[in-house]
N, C-alpha and C positions, 0 to 999 in steps of 0.2 A: 779835641770833643769837640761836635759837631751831627750836622744831619748832612747826607748826599743823596743821589740818587742817580742812576746808569738803565739805560734799559737792555733786555734781548728778547728774545721771545720762545715763546712755547709750542710746540707743535702738537698737534691731535688728528693724525692722517695725515693731509697736507690743508690742512686749516690752519692757520697760524694766529697768535694773538700774542698782540704787546705784552712782554713783561717787565713792571715797573723795577727794580730793588735799589730798596731803600738800607739805607747802612746807616747805624748808629753808634761811635764812636763814645762812651760815658764811663762814668766813674765804676769803678768795681774790679771783681776778679778777673782776670784777664783769662775772658773764654768767647767763643766763638757760637753762638745761637741762631740757628738757620730755621727759619718762618715761612708756612707757604705750602705744605703739601710735598714736599723735597723727599727723592725716592733713594733708596742706598747710596746710587752712585753719588746723586748731586749733595748727599751727604758727608761724602767722601772729599767731593770739593773743598771745602774748608782748608784739610792739609794738603793738598794739592796746589790751589793757591797761596798759603802761609810762605809754602820752599818757595813757590815759582817768583814769590816778591820778595823773598831775602835774597834769594840766588839771581835774582837783577839789582844788587849794591840798593835795593831800601830798603827801608824800618817797619817791618810788620807792627803793629799799634800793641801796647801794653794795657790795653785797657778791655773792659767790655765791649766785645764786640755785638752787635743784633744787625740782623741781616733778615728782612721782610721781602719778600718773592709777591708782589701784587697782582693779577689778583687773587687772594690768598685763598679761595675756597677751592682755586685749581689743582690740582695735581701736575705737579712738575717734576721733569726727571729727565737723564743725559747730562753729557759734561761741556755742554754747549754754551753754557751758563758762567762758565769759567772766567773770561775775561771781562767781564761786566762787572763780579764779584769784588774779584782785583778792585778794579779802577774803581766803583764805586768807595768801597774799604778806606784807600789811600784818600781822596775827596774828601772823605767823613774828617779822616784824620789829618786835613789840614795840609796833606803832601802836593796834592792837586788842584788845582782851576778847575769850577765847575761848566762853565762856559760852555764848551762842544760838545760836555755830555748828555745837554738836555735835549738833541738834537740826532746824536747818533747812536746807532744800534750796534753793539759789541757782540759778537760771535767766535767763539773759539774755543779751544780746551788748551787748559794748560800744562804744557809740560814740565816738571820738578827742576829744573835749571832756566824756565821761563820762556821756554820755544812756545809758539804757538801752531797746538795739531789742527788740521781738517776736523772739523765735525760734517755729519750729513744734515740733509734738505737746508740745504744755504737757499737755495731757490724759493722755495716756497716761505723762509721765514723772514728774506727780502722783500718780498711780496703783502706780506703782513705788515710789516715793516711800513712799509711806503703808506697804507692803507691806513694806518695808525699816523701818519702825517709825520714821519721821522723820513730826511731827505740825504744821511749823511751813513756811508755802515763802517764798520772796519772787520774783515772777514780774514782768516787764514790763506796765505799767499797760496796755498793751492789751489784755494776755493774760488779764485781770482775770474776765471775764463766763466764760470757758472755763477757766480755773481754779476757777472756782466751785461746778462740779458736782463736783467730789470732795467727799466727804462727808470727815469728821475729820480734816480738813488745817487748819491755820487760815492763810488763805493772806493776803500784802501785797502789794501792786500799789505799784512805784518810777517813778519818772520819770529819777531820774538816782542815781549812785555814790553822791556826797555826804549824798543819802537813805541809802541801807542804811549805810552808814559810820555814821551819827549813829545810825540803830534800833539797831546793833551795840554801840552804846557808850552807849548806855539813857539817851540825851540826852532832849531835851524833842523831839522830833520824832514825828510820825504817819503813817505810811507807809498810800496810800491802801487802803480797806475794799473788798471788791467789794461791787456796788451790787444791787440787787434787780431780777436780770433779767427783763422782762416775757417772758410765752407768748405771744407771736406765735400767732395760729392758723395753720394750715396753707394754704400756697396751695390753691385751691379748685383740684380738679383736672375736666379735662374730665367731660362729663355723658354717658355711652355713648347716649343719646337722638340723640345729631347724626349715630347711626352708620345710615345710610340700610340697608336689607336686610339681607342677609348672615345670616341666621338662625344657619347650621352653626357660622361664625364667630364669631359673638353667646355659643353653648353651648359651643364651647372654651374659651372667655375667661373664661365663668364657671366651668368646669371646672378650666383652671388656676387661679382663682384660690382656688378649693376647697380643692386641694390642693396649691399649691406646686409645678405640672407646669410642663414645659418647652413653647413652643409655636413648631410652625413654621407658618406663614401664607405661600402659596402661592397670587398668581392676577395677571390683568394689570394694568396703572399706574389710580389712581385708584380701584382698588376700596375701598380704607379701610384696607388693611391695618397703616398709620400711626398711622390714626384708633386703632384699635383698641388696639393695642400701649399708648398713649399715656392711656388708658382703665383698663390694667389696675391702677396703683398706688393710684386712685380703690375700687377694689373690694376690697383688703384693706384689715387692720386696722390699728390701728396700735402703732408699736413700743411694745414693752416698757419699760422702764427701763432696763434690765439690757443689752438689743438697745442702744436708744439708745444706750448710752455706746458699747460696742461700734464702731457706725456710726460717731459723736461722734471717736471716738479716729482711726480710719483719714482720716478726713476732716482731721483735725489735725494727721498728720503729711503729708499732700497739702498742706496749706495753702489750703482752700479753705472755711475754716466763717466762717459771715458775723458780725460783731461784737456789731448787734442779738440774734441770735436764733441763741446757737453751738451750740444743743443739737440735733440731725437726730432730729426724732421722727416723722417719718413715712415709708413706704417711698422710697427714693431712687429715682428714674429715671436713669438714663444710656443715654443714645444716643450710638453711636458711627459714626464717617462708616468709607465702609469703606477709605479707605486709610491709616485708623490704622496707625502701627506697633505690631509685636510688645512691645514695651517700653510703651509708651502702652495698649496692651489689658490685658493679665496682669502689668505692673508691670519694672520692670528700671532699668538707670544704671548710672554706674559708682561706684566703691564700697560703700557699700549699698543695698540696688535699693528705687526708690522705689514707692508703689504707684499698679496703674492703673487702666483703667475696670472690671475685673471686682471689684477690692476695693470699688472705689466703689460699686457694685451690693451693696454687703451688705446683706443683708435685704431688699432692693428688686429692680429689674428692670434687665435690662441686655439692649436694646434692639437690635439689629444688623439695620439697613435694609440693601434688597440685598446680600442675604447670599453672594451665589453673585456678589460682584465682590471679596467680602474674598479675597487670597490664602488658598491651601488650608494654606499652614504658617500662618497668622498665626491664622487662625479652628480649625482644631486645638487649638492650647496648651487652648484653653477646655478639654479632656477633663476634662484631672485636675481643676481646678476642679471639674466640672459634679458628680464622682462624691465626693469628699471635703471639698466648700463652704472649703476651703482652699488658698492659692498657697503655696510657699513657693521663693524664688528664691535657689541661691546666687551670691555674689561674692565678690570678692578678701576682703570686709571680713567676712563673715563670711553667713549662712543667714538672708533676709530673711522671715518669715511672717506673711500677712495675710490673713484673714478673708475668705470669697468665697462665700458661701451663698448666691445669687441665682438670680432665675428668667432665667432666657435665652429672647426672642420672637425668633425669623430671620423675616423676611419678602424676599418673593425674587417676582422675575419666571418664569415657566415658561421664559423663552427670552429671548435676546440681543435682539431687535427686538423683541419685548413689545409687540404690535398690542391694541387695546380687547379686536375680537373673533379667538378662535382661528384662525379660517378664514384669516383674514388675512396669519397667520404667514409667512413666507419664510425659516422657519427648517429644514433638512433634522433630519432625525433624529437624524444624527451629531453635528448643531450642540448641538440639546438635549439628547442625554443629555451631552454632555461641559463643557455649561453645568451641567446639575444637578448632574456629580457633584465637582462643588466642593465642595460638601455633599458629604464623606466618610461611607462607610457606619458609623464608628466611630464620629465625631459624632454621627448622625441616629440613630445607635441609644441615646443618651443621652436625644432628645428624646422624652417620651410622646406632645406630639398634632398631627397633621400635618392640615392644611384644605386644602382647594380653595375657593378663594373664585370667585364668580363674576361674571359681568361685570355694572354697573347698568346697571337698563335705563330707567329712571325716574327722574325729580328728585323723584316726589312719590309718598307711600304711602298718598294720602287713600283708597281703596279697603279698607285692610287696618289692624288695630287697629297704634294707633301703639305704635313700639318704646319697653321697659323703658328708662325713667331708673336712673341709677347708684345712688340709693339702695335703689330696691326689689331690686335686685341683690347690691346690698350685702347687703343681709340678709338672702337665704338661704345666701350665702356665709358670713358669719359662724357662722350656725346648722351649718354642714356643719360648720367647723372647731369649730368647740365639740364637735360630736359625738366628732371623731376625737381631738382631745385626755382626750377625755373617757374612750374605750373605751382610749386608749394607758394611759392615769394608772394606769385602773382594773386593770393588768395590771402595775403597777410599773416603764413606761417613761415617759419624759420626752419623746419623740419631737413636734414640735407640731404636722406635718404629716404627711399620709401618704405624700409625695414622701421623705422622713425615714426609714420604716420598713425597715429592712435586710431582703434576698431570704431569710435564710433564715429571720428571724420571719414574715414572709407564709406561706410553704413547710412549717413544722412547727408553730410557738404556734398561727399563725390559719392553717391551713390550709384549704381549701375543700374540701368533696364532689367528687371525682372528677368526676363528672357535671355539677357546675358548669366545669368546666375544660376539660371534653373538647376545645374550638376549641381551647386553645391547646397542648393535645399534640398535636392533628394538625397545628396551624401547625410546633411544632417537628418533629414526622419528618419534615416536607415541608421543612425547612428552611426555610422562609420568618421564622423567628423563633429569635431567638438565645436563651440563658439571661438573659440581663442584658435582652431585649425581655422576656420574661417577665415578670418581676418589675417590671418598668416596668407593665407590663398590668395586672396585678395589684391595682397601686397605686391606678391608674386605676379601675378596679374597685370598691374600697373608695370614691373619692371619687365613685364617682356613686351610689354607694349612701346614700353618706354627703345628699347633694342627695336622694335618693328618700326620705329618712329610715326608709333598712329598715336593721334588728339587720345583717344580711351581703349582699354580693353576690349577686347570681343568674347564672344561664347568658346572660340578656340583659346584665345591665351587662357580662358578661366580652368576650363578643359585641361589645357598642359600646366597648369599649377596645380590643380589638383591632382593630375597624375604623378607629378615630384615628389608626391606627399603620400602615393601608392608602392611607387615603387623600393621594396623593403624586399631581402628576400627572408 
């Protein structure tokens, strides 16, 4: 007869909240009540936990058990509470001391035989536990490499419930400690030297990498649109420690982490098929929404090949994420928030028949317009660079200079990014790339002379450019200036930025 507490974590997107699990064992009919807005999978935990305790040579209390999960007004779901529920119940029954439970977060699903099974979201859960002041954690052994990424928390790995109970009783048992996870080299990115010709598209890719701009590639099949998109991650700098943890947290919730190298240290590349649903693209699902491709590409590249084959409703769901760098998905159990600051690369054919030569096209003008209109105006207004690719005319480039490799282009990209970051930080801002500079700052604090932006004024007056498009032209102009090692964009840089927006078949 008694009361005891244990700690677990509830995840809402990548945001975690420490959950106090209170167990009260008292007089009454033997029955277990679970309070605190549990979902169906959490309701089932009562029977899983009971079987796991009995099969671990422990006695399940034969009294009335009330389990309260606090905060009680927030929905909770999943099987990660199993281990904490088992320990809190046994502590309330007097079978366990409570000293270590007070400062330890417990994460893990219990098998019926008492094994501790892995769960998703260990990394964001431990980050939330650390914010709540919990300084030790017990996780499934399979999750130890991921859990070891969190500093300031003493992590232990358990194979069975019996090991956890022995550790809580301070018996002579040692839970597994995190091993030194080898830092595996990032997969070698394809080399830009493999792309034959296409100087305009190669230059647009370099500008996109230098300023984190979005890019549309339009051209016949086989001109290298996919090859160029696949080579963009190789031009980007490696992720900082903070960004790597943010990306890894999303992949942890999605369950896509590698046990050999759990930390995502290089920009991810997510290639989405045109049959992908809205839920898979932006995130979704019943209960609490799961991350989609947009969030898995956070701090990396989201590539949509055959973009005009996507449903317009599906692809337009990206518009908010392109502006805010975040996805918010309201569902029955709450609002899931996932980061989604990615570079969007669109590739499309100019028409449905897509012949190698434009002269062979059999599509009418109406069919071509209808096909290209599947990329809506509001979406294209958020794409900074648009490039028309040319048909390949030769299998060799022996008569011209060999194409630059990735290493050469990347050196220029990193230098341009460094100039941009230094400039913005010198004025007290923490914008890492030109693409993230707000429009008001470009027009006020960093305003260019009127003669420099005259071409934008004419485009705005004629209706050829929106206010958002003008801001994006200014961002691209600053990137072009950084690549040219100029202190400020010139009129030529602004005109070139505007020309990038007009290059669409």
